[in-house]
C-alpha positions as CSV (number, residue, x, y, z in Angstrom):
1,M,-4.0,-2.4,4.0
2,P,-5.3,0.8,2.6
3,F,-8.1,0.6,0.1
4,V,-8.8,3.2,-2.6
5,A,-12.3,2.8,-4.1
6,L,-12.6,3.2,-7.8
7,E,-16.2,2.4,-8.5
8,K,-19.4,1.0,-7.1
9,L,-20.1,-2.5,-8.4
10,H,-23.6,-1.8,-9.6
11,L,-22.3,0.8,-12.0
12,L,-20.1,-1.7,-13.9
13,H,-21.3,-3.2,-17.2
14,D,-19.7,-4.5,-20.4
15,G,-18.3,-1.6,-22.3
16,Y,-17.6,0.4,-19.1
17,R,-14.6,2.7,-19.2
18,K,-13.3,5.1,-16.5
19,A,-10.0,6.8,-16.5
20,V,-8.6,7.1,-13.0
21,T,-5.4,8.6,-11.5
22,I,-3.7,6.7,-8.7
23,R,-0.6,8.3,-7.1
24,G,-0.3,10.6,-10.1
25,R,-0.3,7.8,-12.6
26,P,-3.1,7.2,-15.2
27,F,-5.0,4.0,-15.3
28,L,-8.1,2.7,-17.0
29,L,-10.9,0.7,-15.2
30,L,-12.9,-1.3,-17.7
31,Q,-15.2,-4.2,-18.0
32,E,-15.7,-6.5,-21.0
33,N,-17.3,-10.0,-21.1
34,G,-18.1,-9.7,-17.4
35,R,-14.4,-9.3,-16.5
36,V,-13.3,-6.1,-14.7
37,S,-9.7,-5.0,-15.3
38,L,-7.5,-2.2,-14.3
39,I,-4.7,-1.4,-16.8
40,K,-2.1,1.3,-17.2
41,N,-3.9,3.9,-19.4
42,A,-1.1,4.1,-22.0
43,C,-0.7,2.0,-25.1
44,P,2.6,0.0,-24.7
45,H,3.4,0.9,-28.3
46,A,3.3,4.7,-28.2
47,S,1.8,5.6,-24.8
48,A,-1.5,6.8,-26.3
49,P,-4.4,6.8,-23.8
50,L,-6.6,3.7,-24.1
51,T,-9.7,5.4,-22.7
52,H,-11.4,5.4,-26.1
53,A,-10.0,2.0,-27.2
54,T,-12.5,-0.3,-28.9
55,Y,-13.2,-3.9,-27.9
56,S,-13.8,-6.7,-30.4
57,D,-13.0,-10.4,-30.6
58,G,-11.4,-10.4,-27.1
59,C,-9.0,-7.5,-28.0
60,L,-8.7,-3.9,-27.0
61,R,-7.7,-1.8,-30.0
62,C,-5.6,1.3,-29.5
63,P,-7.3,4.3,-31.0
64,M,-4.0,5.9,-32.2
65,H,-2.4,3.2,-34.3
66,G,-4.9,0.3,-34.2
67,I,-2.7,-2.1,-32.4
68,E,-4.7,-4.8,-30.7
69,F,-4.1,-6.3,-27.3
70,E,-5.6,-9.5,-26.0
71,L,-7.6,-8.5,-22.9
72,S,-7.2,-11.9,-21.3
73,S,-3.4,-11.9,-21.4
74,G,-2.4,-8.3,-22.3
75,R,-0.3,-9.6,-25.3
76,S,0.0,-7.6,-28.4
77,R,-1.2,-9.1,-31.7
78,S,1.2,-6.9,-33.7
79,A,4.9,-7.4,-34.3
80,A,5.2,-3.6,-34.1
81,C,4.7,-3.8,-30.3
82,V,6.5,-6.4,-28.2
83,N,5.2,-5.1,-24.9
84,G,1.8,-5.9,-23.4
85,L,-0.8,-4.3,-21.3
86,Q,0.1,-3.7,-17.7
87,F,-2.6,-5.1,-15.3
88,I,-3.1,-3.9,-11.7
89,P,-4.7,-6.2,-9.2
90,L,-8.2,-5.2,-8.1
91,I,-9.8,-5.6,-4.6
92,Y,-13.4,-6.0,-3.8
93,E,-14.6,-4.4,-0.6
94,G,-18.3,-4.3,0.2
95,N,-20.2,-2.8,-2.8
96,Q,-17.0,-1.3,-4.3
97,I,-14.0,-2.2,-6.4
98,G,-10.6,-0.6,-5.9
99,V,-6.9,-1.1,-5.3
100,D,-4.3,-1.1,-2.6
101,P,-2.0,1.7,-3.9
102,G,0.8,0.3,-1.7
């Protein structure tokens, strides 16, 4: 199984954001409330990058239209957007976190 490292574990902290490209597709590595997630770096509503999204009350808020997504489930809190965030499974290897780009 190939492993693509995205970040060293000691660099992660709540509020962490890093835009990454895997196989030509944009993703966002982030940490909030001690949980590290990798999501597609595009708002499901209008494809705006989520790199500068804010986090409050368990939700990631899109900087373009203000639509909020529950970070625990990916679900939108707005009727204007029926799609949710797309999560990509992460792999821990040694002192790094990454993905299997399979």
